[in-house]
C-alpha positions as CSV (number, residue, x, y, z in Angstrom):
1,Y,41.8,32.5,-28.0
2,A,44.8,30.6,-28.6
3,N,47.4,33.1,-27.3
4,K,45.4,34.0,-24.1
5,P,47.4,33.5,-21.0
6,D,46.2,30.8,-18.6
7,I,44.5,32.2,-15.6
8,K,45.5,30.4,-12.5
9,L,42.6,30.1,-10.1
10,P,43.5,30.7,-6.5
11,K,43.1,27.7,-4.3
12,T,40.0,28.0,-2.1
13,H,41.3,26.0,0.6
14,P,44.1,23.5,1.4
15,G,43.2,20.0,0.0
16,A,40.8,21.4,-2.5
17,E,42.5,19.5,-5.2
18,Q,41.5,16.3,-3.4
19,E,38.3,15.0,-4.8
20,G,35.3,14.0,-2.7
21,E,34.5,14.2,0.9
22,R,35.7,12.0,3.8
23,L,33.8,8.8,4.2
24,Q,33.0,9.3,8.0
25,K,31.6,12.7,7.2
26,V,29.3,11.2,4.5
27,L,28.3,8.4,6.7
28,A,27.4,10.8,9.5
29,R,25.4,13.0,7.3
30,A,23.4,10.0,6.0
31,G,22.3,9.4,9.5
32,M,24.7,6.5,10.5
33,G,25.6,8.1,13.7
34,S,28.1,10.6,15.0
35,R,31.5,11.0,13.0
36,R,33.1,9.1,15.8
37,A,30.7,6.3,15.7
38,C,31.2,6.3,11.8
39,E,34.9,5.9,12.3
40,E,34.2,3.0,14.4
41,L,32.1,1.4,11.8
42,I,35.0,1.7,9.5
43,E,37.4,0.2,12.2
44,Q,35.1,-2.7,12.4
45,A,35.4,-3.4,8.7
46,R,31.6,-2.9,8.3
47,V,31.9,-0.3,5.6
48,E,32.5,-0.9,1.9
49,V,33.0,1.3,-1.1
50,N,32.4,0.0,-4.5
51,G,32.5,-3.6,-3.3
52,E,35.8,-3.3,-1.4
53,I,36.0,-3.3,2.4
54,V,37.5,0.1,3.6
55,V,40.5,-0.6,5.8
56,E,41.8,2.9,6.6
57,Q,40.2,6.2,8.0
58,G,40.0,9.4,6.0
59,M,39.1,7.9,2.6
60,R,37.6,10.3,0.4
61,V,34.5,9.5,-1.7
62,D,32.3,11.0,-4.3
63,V,28.6,10.5,-3.3
64,H,27.5,10.9,-6.8
65,K,29.6,8.0,-8.2
66,D,30.6,5.8,-5.3
67,E,28.4,3.0,-3.9
68,I,28.7,3.0,-0.2
69,K,27.4,0.0,2.0
70,V,27.3,-0.5,5.7
71,D,26.7,-4.2,6.8
72,G,26.0,-4.9,3.1
73,L,23.1,-2.4,2.9
74,T,23.3,0.6,0.6
75,V,23.6,3.9,2.2
76,A,21.6,6.6,0.5
77,A,24.5,9.1,0.7
78,Q,22.9,11.8,-1.4
79,S,20.1,14.0,-0.1
80,Y,17.4,11.4,-0.7
81,L,14.2,11.4,1.3
82,F,12.1,8.5,2.1
83,F,8.9,8.7,4.0
84,A,6.0,6.4,4.9
85,L,2.6,8.0,5.2
86,N,-0.4,6.2,6.9
87,K,-2.9,7.4,4.2
88,P,-6.4,8.1,5.7
89,A,-9.5,6.9,3.8
90,G,-10.8,9.7,1.4
91,V,-7.3,11.0,0.4
92,V,-6.5,10.9,-3.3
93,S,-3.2,9.1,-4.2
94,S,-1.5,12.0,-6.0
95,M,0.7,14.9,-5.0
96,E,-1.8,17.6,-6.1
97,D,-5.4,17.4,-7.0
98,P,-7.0,19.8,-9.6
99,D,-10.3,19.4,-8.0
100,G,-9.1,20.6,-4.7
101,R,-9.5,17.2,-2.8
102,Q,-7.4,16.1,0.0
103,C,-4.3,14.5,-1.6
104,L,-0.8,13.2,-0.5
105,G,0.8,16.5,-1.2
106,D,-1.1,17.9,1.7
107,Y,0.9,15.9,4.1
108,V,4.3,17.0,2.9
109,T,3.9,20.8,2.5
110,N,6.9,23.0,2.5
111,R,9.4,20.4,1.5
112,E,11.9,21.8,-1.0
113,T,12.3,18.7,-3.1
114,R,9.8,17.1,-5.2
115,L,8.6,13.9,-3.8
116,F,7.1,11.0,-5.8
117,H,4.4,8.6,-4.3
118,V,5.4,4.9,-4.8
119,G,2.4,3.4,-6.6
120,R,-1.1,4.2,-5.4
121,L,-3.8,3.3,-3.0
122,D,-7.5,3.6,-3.9
123,T,-9.0,6.8,-2.4
124,E,-10.9,4.9,0.1
125,T,-8.2,2.4,1.0
126,E,-6.1,3.3,4.1
127,G,-2.6,2.5,5.1
128,I,1.1,2.6,4.0
129,I,2.2,4.5,1.1
130,M,5.9,5.6,0.4
131,L,7.0,9.0,-0.6
132,T,10.5,9.7,-1.9
133,N,12.6,12.0,-4.2
134,H,14.6,8.9,-5.4
135,G,12.9,8.4,-8.9
136,E,14.6,5.1,-9.7
137,L,13.7,3.5,-6.4
138,A,10.1,4.8,-6.8
139,H,10.0,3.3,-10.4
140,R,11.5,-0.1,-9.4
141,L,9.2,-0.6,-6.4
142,T,6.2,-0.5,-8.5
143,H,7.5,-2.4,-11.6
144,P,6.0,-5.8,-12.0
145,K,9.5,-7.3,-12.7
146,Y,10.5,-6.8,-9.1
147,G,7.3,-8.2,-7.7
148,V,7.5,-6.4,-4.3
149,K,4.8,-7.8,-2.1
150,K,2.2,-5.9,-0.4
151,T,-0.1,-7.0,2.6
152,Y,-3.6,-5.8,3.2
153,L,-6.1,-6.2,6.0
154,A,-9.7,-6.5,4.7
155,A,-12.9,-6.3,6.6
156,I,-15.6,-8.7,4.9
157,Q,-18.9,-10.3,6.0
158,G,-18.9,-14.1,6.5
159,P,-19.5,-16.8,6.6
160,L,-16.3,-17.8,4.7
161,P,-15.9,-21.1,2.8
162,R,-13.0,-23.2,4.0
163,D,-11.3,-23.0,0.5
164,L,-11.4,-19.2,0.1
165,G,-7.7,-18.9,0.7
166,K,-7.0,-21.7,-1.8
167,R,-9.2,-20.0,-4.3
168,L,-7.5,-16.7,-3.9
169,K,-4.0,-18.4,-4.2
170,D,-4.9,-20.4,-7.2
171,G,-6.1,-17.3,-9.0
172,I,-9.4,-15.4,-9.5
173,Q,-10.5,-14.6,-13.0
174,L,-11.0,-10.9,-13.6
175,E,-11.8,-9.0,-16.6
176,D,-8.0,-8.2,-17.2
177,G,-6.8,-11.6,-16.5
178,Y,-6.1,-13.8,-13.5
179,A,-5.0,-12.3,-10.0
180,R,-3.3,-14.5,-7.5
181,A,-2.7,-13.9,-3.8
182,D,0.6,-15.1,-2.3
183,H,-0.9,-15.6,1.2
184,F,-4.3,-15.5,2.8
185,R,-5.3,-15.9,6.4
186,V,-8.2,-15.0,8.7
187,V,-6.8,-12.7,11.4
188,E,-10.0,-12.4,13.6
189,N,-13.8,-13.3,13.4
190,T,-16.5,-12.0,15.4
191,G,-19.9,-13.4,14.4
192,K,-20.3,-12.7,10.7
193,N,-17.5,-9.9,10.7
194,Y,-14.2,-11.1,9.4
195,L,-10.8,-9.5,9.1
196,V,-8.6,-11.2,6.6
197,E,-5.1,-10.7,5.5
198,V,-4.2,-10.9,1.9
199,T,-0.6,-10.6,0.4
200,L,0.1,-10.1,-3.3
201,H,2.8,-8.8,-5.6
202,E,0.2,-7.5,-8.1
203,G,-0.2,-3.8,-8.4
204,R,-3.2,-3.6,-10.8
205,K,-5.9,-1.1,-9.8
206,H,-8.3,-2.0,-7.0
207,I,-6.9,-5.4,-7.1
208,V,-7.7,-6.7,-3.6
209,R,-11.3,-5.3,-3.7
210,R,-11.9,-6.8,-7.1
211,M,-10.7,-10.2,-6.1
212,L,-12.5,-10.5,-3.0
213,A,-15.7,-9.1,-4.6
214,E,-15.3,-11.6,-7.6
215,A,-15.0,-14.4,-4.9
216,G,-18.3,-13.2,-3.4
217,F,-17.1,-11.0,-0.6
218,P,-17.3,-7.2,-1.1
219,V,-14.7,-5.3,1.0
220,E,-16.1,-2.9,3.6
221,R,-12.7,-1.5,4.8
222,L,-9.2,-2.1,3.4
223,V,-5.9,-1.1,5.0
224,R,-2.4,-1.8,3.5
225,T,-0.4,-3.0,6.4
226,S,3.0,-3.5,4.7
227,F,4.8,-2.5,1.6
228,G,7.7,-4.9,0.9
229,P,9.8,-5.1,4.0
230,I,8.3,-2.0,5.6
231,P,5.4,-2.5,8.0
232,L,2.9,0.1,8.8
233,G,3.2,-0.9,12.5
234,D,1.4,1.4,15.0
235,Q,1.8,4.6,12.9
236,K,-1.3,6.8,13.3
237,S,-3.6,7.6,10.5
238,G,-2.4,10.8,8.7
239,W,1.0,10.7,10.3
240,L,4.2,10.8,8.1
241,R,7.5,9.3,9.3
242,R,10.9,9.1,7.8
243,L,12.2,5.7,7.0
244,T,15.3,4.5,9.0
245,N,18.5,3.9,7.0
246,T,18.2,0.2,7.7
247,E,14.7,0.3,6.1
248,V,15.9,2.4,3.2
249,G,18.7,-0.4,2.7
250,M,16.1,-3.0,2.9
251,L,14.0,-1.5,0.2
252,M,16.9,-0.9,-2.1
253,R,18.0,-4.5,-1.7
254,E,14.6,-5.6,-2.5
255,V,14.9,-4.1,-6.0
256,G,18.5,-4.5,-6.7
257,L,19.8,-0.9,-6.1
């Protein structure tokens, strides 16, 4: 091969030798607004690349290597998808179910990319569950090291002792060790029916149901109302929504991405 002549490849278009893509184009594609609006973000010194504020227009970036932030929040410049689903009761927390039961995958049919679910919800538990194709984010959001907080609304039967919140925060002994709530409050009470809110950063299986049952209050209905900084809000049961760029940035900041 040594004496083969070099083959010069034709240039495909002028500027092909310049690496990467223009920053405002990348920002616009990531959903930060029109290209003009993205140029304004740069003008206002709100955009940084690899920790440096960008001062001139037309900078080229490599979305696979460069870290791009707007207002201090990471922009997911690659084609990452982030969804929040309000999971109905009876839906299995997996992307496919060999027994043909309804599962998360049924809500995201015909997506080209493989989505991961971020953690699980018991089949009978409703509420917010994240779906993404960003494997590292999915991994970190469920890793105990990052202790991402989740909030649940539970329907239980009273009367409730005054120290129930304290007991849950001090820790309830379960067969696999102590489980502690970060916050507890009564949201509403009609006769014997109580709605209580429990926040914890644990991720063990059936943890809220087990804690309350152990304390003497079996859960009749359970809804996860927030996952880290992302609230369920008034999203209808069975609806899927795409997270906003700000929400994605908040999630990434939560786990140091």
